[in-house]
VMD Tcl script that draws the C-alpha trace (Angstrom):
set ca {
  {12.89 96.32 -128.86}
  {9.77 94.59 -127.56}
  {6.62 95.32 -129.56}
  {3.18 94.48 -128.20}
  {0.52 94.20 -130.90}
  {-3.02 94.55 -129.56}
  {-5.68 92.34 -131.12}
  {-9.39 92.10 -130.39}
  {-12.15 90.11 -132.08}
  {-13.03 91.65 -135.44}
  {-9.82 93.60 -136.00}
  {-8.49 93.73 -139.57}
  {-6.62 90.53 -140.40}
  {-4.48 92.26 -143.03}
  {-3.41 94.86 -140.47}
  {-2.28 92.23 -137.99}
  {-0.57 90.10 -140.64}
  {1.33 92.96 -142.27}
  {2.74 94.21 -138.98}
  {3.75 90.71 -137.89}
  {5.43 89.95 -141.21}
  {7.37 93.22 -141.43}
  {8.60 93.03 -137.85}
  {9.64 89.39 -138.16}
  {11.42 89.99 -141.47}
  {13.23 92.90 -139.83}
  {14.31 90.72 -136.94}
  {15.48 87.99 -139.29}
  {17.42 90.43 -141.47}
  {19.00 92.61 -138.79}
  {22.19 90.54 -138.65}
  {22.76 91.08 -142.36}
  {22.44 94.85 -141.98}
  {24.17 95.48 -138.67}
  {25.01 92.75 -136.11}
  {24.82 95.36 -133.36}
  {21.04 95.75 -133.76}
  {19.29 94.18 -130.80}
  {16.62 91.50 -131.30}
  {13.13 92.73 -132.23}
  {10.47 90.78 -130.37}
  {6.77 90.88 -131.17}
  {3.96 89.49 -129.04}
  {0.17 89.62 -129.22}
  {-1.68 91.49 -126.47}
  {-5.40 91.13 -125.95}
  {-8.36 91.07 -123.57}
  {-9.02 87.37 -124.22}
  {-6.85 84.29 -124.74}
  {-7.78 83.95 -128.41}
  {-9.07 86.45 -130.97}
  {-10.50 86.10 -134.47}
  {-9.86 88.75 -137.12}
  {-12.05 89.86 -140.02}
  {-10.23 87.33 -142.21}
  {-11.23 84.52 -139.82}
  {-7.60 84.27 -138.73}
  {-7.41 83.00 -135.16}
  {-4.61 84.30 -132.97}
  {-3.38 83.07 -129.63}
  {-2.81 85.96 -127.25}
  {0.63 85.91 -125.65}
  {0.04 88.47 -122.91}
  {-2.98 90.07 -121.24}
  {-3.51 93.82 -121.63}
  {-2.40 94.29 -118.02}
  {1.17 93.55 -119.14}
  {1.24 96.25 -121.86}
  {3.63 98.41 -119.86}
  {6.33 95.74 -120.20}
  {6.72 96.57 -123.91}
  {8.73 99.33 -125.56}
  {6.00 99.90 -128.16}
  {2.29 99.08 -128.03}
  {0.55 99.00 -131.41}
  {-3.20 99.43 -131.89}
  {-4.29 98.23 -135.36}
  {-7.56 98.91 -137.20}
  {-10.70 97.94 -135.33}
  {-12.21 96.30 -138.41}
  {-14.78 99.02 -139.15}
  {-15.37 101.24 -142.18}
  {-18.06 103.66 -141.00}
  {-18.40 106.15 -138.19}
  {-21.39 104.31 -136.66}
  {-19.64 100.93 -136.73}
  {-16.49 102.46 -135.23}
  {-18.51 104.03 -132.44}
  {-20.21 100.69 -131.71}
  {-16.85 98.91 -131.43}
  {-15.43 101.65 -129.20}
  {-18.29 101.01 -126.78}
  {-17.66 97.26 -126.68}
  {-16.19 95.60 -123.60}
  {-13.01 94.54 -125.39}
  {-12.37 98.01 -126.79}
  {-13.00 99.66 -123.41}
  {-10.43 97.28 -121.92}
  {-7.93 98.33 -124.60}
  {-8.62 102.03 -124.01}
  {-8.21 101.63 -120.27}
  {-4.89 99.81 -120.68}
  {-3.61 102.49 -123.08}
  {-4.60 105.16 -120.59}
  {-2.41 103.56 -117.92}
  {0.75 103.53 -120.06}
  {3.60 105.90 -119.29}
  {4.66 107.58 -122.54}
  {8.08 108.22 -121.05}
  {8.79 104.49 -121.25}
  {6.29 103.09 -123.76}
  {5.66 104.40 -127.27}
  {2.09 104.11 -128.55}
  {1.49 103.45 -132.25}
  {-1.86 103.15 -134.02}
  {-3.29 103.07 -137.52}
  {-6.62 103.54 -139.22}
  {-9.53 103.26 -136.74}
  {-7.10 102.13 -134.05}
  {-6.23 105.83 -133.70}
  {-9.77 106.41 -132.40}
  {-9.03 104.06 -129.49}
  {-5.91 106.04 -128.58}
  {-7.80 109.33 -128.86}
  {-10.39 107.98 -126.43}
  {-7.73 108.03 -123.71}
  {-7.39 111.80 -123.99}
  {-3.64 111.61 -124.53}
  {-3.88 113.09 -128.06}
  {-5.10 116.47 -126.80}
  {-3.36 119.23 -128.86}
  {-1.13 116.71 -130.62}
  {-0.61 115.89 -134.29}
  {-2.07 112.67 -135.63}
  {-3.56 111.04 -138.69}
  {-6.17 108.34 -139.26}
  {-8.32 106.90 -142.05}
  {-8.88 109.73 -144.52}
  {-12.53 108.80 -145.05}
  {-13.28 109.07 -141.32}
  {-11.45 112.38 -140.85}
  {-14.60 114.49 -140.38}
  {-15.96 112.08 -137.77}
  {-12.60 112.03 -135.98}
  {-12.49 115.84 -135.83}
  {-16.05 115.94 -134.52}
  {-15.21 113.50 -131.74}
  {-11.75 114.86 -130.93}
  {-11.68 118.53 -131.96}
  {-8.49 119.33 -130.03}
  {-6.37 116.90 -132.08}
  {-4.29 118.49 -134.87}
  {-5.40 116.06 -137.59}
  {-3.22 115.73 -140.70}
  {-5.02 113.61 -143.29}
  {-2.37 114.20 -145.95}
  {0.44 112.40 -144.15}
  {0.70 108.61 -144.10}
  {2.59 108.41 -140.78}
  {2.67 111.19 -138.18}
  {5.15 111.13 -135.30}
  {4.51 113.40 -132.31}
  {6.90 112.58 -129.51}
  {6.24 109.03 -128.34}
  {2.96 108.86 -130.28}
  {2.96 107.43 -133.81}
  {-0.18 107.30 -135.96}
  {-0.83 106.10 -139.52}
  {-3.59 106.34 -142.10}
  {-6.09 103.92 -143.56}
  {-5.91 100.14 -143.94}
  {-2.60 99.27 -145.60}
  {-0.92 102.23 -143.90}
  {-0.19 99.56 -141.28}
  {2.72 98.65 -143.57}
  {4.02 102.21 -143.32}
  {3.48 102.20 -139.56}
  {5.46 98.98 -139.14}
  {8.28 100.30 -141.33}
  {8.40 103.52 -139.30}
  {8.89 101.46 -136.12}
  {11.71 99.53 -137.81}
  {13.16 102.83 -139.04}
  {13.31 104.10 -135.46}
  {15.61 101.14 -134.73}
  {17.71 101.45 -137.87}
  {17.03 103.41 -141.08}
  {19.25 100.98 -142.97}
  {17.27 98.01 -141.68}
  {13.97 99.63 -142.69}
  {15.31 100.29 -146.18}
  {16.52 96.70 -146.43}
  {13.15 95.31 -145.34}
  {11.34 97.57 -147.82}
  {13.52 96.20 -150.62}
  {13.03 92.60 -149.54}
  {9.24 92.98 -149.43}
  {9.04 95.38 -152.41}
  {7.40 98.16 -150.42}
  {7.27 101.57 -152.09}
  {7.61 104.71 -150.01}
  {4.22 106.41 -149.59}
  {4.62 109.47 -147.36}
  {1.14 110.83 -148.12}
  {-2.50 109.72 -148.20}
  {-3.39 112.64 -150.44}
  {-3.22 110.67 -153.68}
  {-5.74 108.15 -152.34}
  {-8.37 110.53 -150.99}
  {-11.72 110.44 -152.79}
  {-13.45 113.48 -151.35}
  {-16.95 112.36 -152.25}
  {-16.48 109.54 -149.72}
  {-15.43 111.77 -146.82}
  {-18.00 111.16 -144.11}
  {-19.54 114.32 -142.74}
  {-23.09 115.57 -142.36}
  {-22.64 119.34 -142.55}
  {-25.35 120.61 -144.96}
  {-23.41 123.78 -145.80}
  {-20.31 121.81 -146.75}
  {-22.39 119.35 -148.79}
  {-23.98 122.23 -150.72}
  {-20.57 123.90 -151.09}
  {-19.12 120.77 -152.66}
  {-22.06 120.40 -155.03}
  {-21.81 124.06 -156.02}
  {-18.07 124.04 -156.81}
  {-18.09 120.62 -158.51}
  {-20.62 122.00 -160.98}
  {-18.44 125.05 -161.63}
  {-14.85 123.81 -161.57}
  {-14.18 125.56 -164.88}
  {-15.09 128.95 -163.41}
  {-12.92 131.31 -161.30}
  {-13.31 130.63 -157.60}
  {-14.31 133.43 -155.22}
  {-15.10 132.26 -151.70}
  {-17.17 135.36 -150.85}
  {-19.33 134.89 -153.97}
  {-19.84 131.19 -153.22}
  {-20.76 131.90 -149.59}
  {-23.32 134.50 -150.71}
  {-24.73 132.06 -153.28}
  {-25.20 129.49 -150.50}
  {-26.88 131.99 -148.22}
  {-24.13 132.08 -145.61}
  {-21.17 134.27 -144.67}
  {-17.60 133.81 -145.82}
  {-16.43 133.31 -142.25}
  {-19.06 130.63 -141.58}
  {-18.24 128.79 -144.81}
  {-14.51 128.82 -144.07}
  {-15.09 127.61 -140.51}
  {-17.48 124.81 -141.51}
  {-15.29 123.56 -144.38}
  {-12.25 123.54 -142.09}
  {-14.16 121.62 -139.41}
  {-15.55 119.03 -141.85}
  {-12.61 118.55 -144.23}
  {-9.60 120.04 -142.45}
  {-9.01 122.23 -145.53}
  {-9.67 125.82 -146.52}
  {-12.38 126.32 -149.17}
  {-9.69 127.22 -151.73}
  {-7.59 124.22 -150.74}
  {-10.59 121.95 -151.21}
  {-11.40 123.43 -154.62}
  {-7.78 122.94 -155.71}
  {-7.95 119.29 -154.67}
  {-11.18 118.83 -156.64}
  {-9.63 120.46 -159.68}
  {-6.60 118.19 -159.49}
  {-8.87 115.16 -159.07}
  {-10.90 116.19 -162.15}
  {-7.74 116.94 -164.17}
  {-6.31 113.49 -163.43}
  {-9.57 111.88 -164.48}
  {-9.70 113.82 -167.75}
  {-6.07 113.03 -168.47}
  {-6.69 109.30 -167.99}
  {-10.00 109.06 -169.85}
  {-9.80 111.61 -172.71}
  {-7.45 112.80 -175.45}
  {-7.64 116.41 -174.33}
  {-4.43 118.42 -174.32}
  {-2.98 119.85 -171.11}
  {-4.20 123.30 -172.11}
  {-7.73 122.03 -172.75}
  {-7.83 120.15 -169.42}
  {-6.56 123.23 -167.60}
  {-9.45 125.30 -168.98}
  {-11.97 122.65 -167.94}
  {-10.78 122.76 -164.33}
  {-10.55 126.53 -163.99}
  {-6.97 127.36 -164.95}
  {-6.30 129.67 -167.87}
  {-2.65 128.69 -167.82}
  {-1.74 125.02 -168.28}
  {1.55 125.59 -166.48}
  {-0.33 126.49 -163.29}
  {-2.09 123.12 -163.39}
  {1.16 121.27 -164.15}
  {2.81 122.99 -161.18}
  {0.00 121.90 -158.85}
  {0.15 118.34 -160.17}
  {3.92 118.22 -159.60}
  {3.44 119.47 -156.07}
  {0.83 116.79 -155.38}
  {3.12 114.09 -156.76}
  {5.90 115.21 -154.42}
  {3.50 115.05 -151.47}
  {2.18 111.60 -152.41}
}
mol new
graphics top color blue
foreach p $ca { graphics top sphere $p radius 0.5 }
foreach p [lrange $ca 0 end-1] q [lrange $ca 1 end] { graphics top cylinder $p $q radius 0.2 }
display resetview
């Protein structure tokens, strides 16, 4: 397998380094796992001859973007941004437009495209994610949905595979992305690499999501969150909440889904679980007492939800 890793000035140094290290360890260890596994080659693709990452790491570019089609997999790492505005600015830059244009010319029948974090935005700019499943940085989910409403965004899953398109979540999800590429070559090799590098399996982003940091500007959703956070110990009725906010149930459900990719009830359940975990870690309250404080009369209901979240994360 030939893997082309795209790099532009300002991309995340940790993203680049983690992918390089995992792929090179996999190539070095393949003979110990199965001698029949073909060599795994990795090269840097870019719009310029040298690029500098956020960590001031300077990379020599092995191939221009025009040669991207010669690789089996082309990987787009994080752009080095943490906000919607900064991501938009980078996407408009000359280097990023060159990357987007080169991705748009690839034939998915012969070249797999993989991306993580804000790199997924660059792939979405090509239009090839229309009506396809993907994930990205959880904290930029609302902005992603606003820009690309036809993408089936799954913010819970760490790595999403849809045909020849592979996407991963925020920042260190690049590790999971790299392992998924190795797994496509050999599951045994991926497991061996994970053991060598002490990488835990993390199939979900859900455990890392801090909903107060989700970036959206919908005033109804902001008021909805404030309203339910102040009343997590009370029974939840979406029609009552909608009426209290001066809107309709249908409008509230539609706006919450658009901003957070969750139903109102699903969002409230996540907030309750978040609050329950905090109380468990910072107080001496019993399970029954915590359950009452987050709106569950039965502690077993809360324990069941927590077990389900642990399985997902």
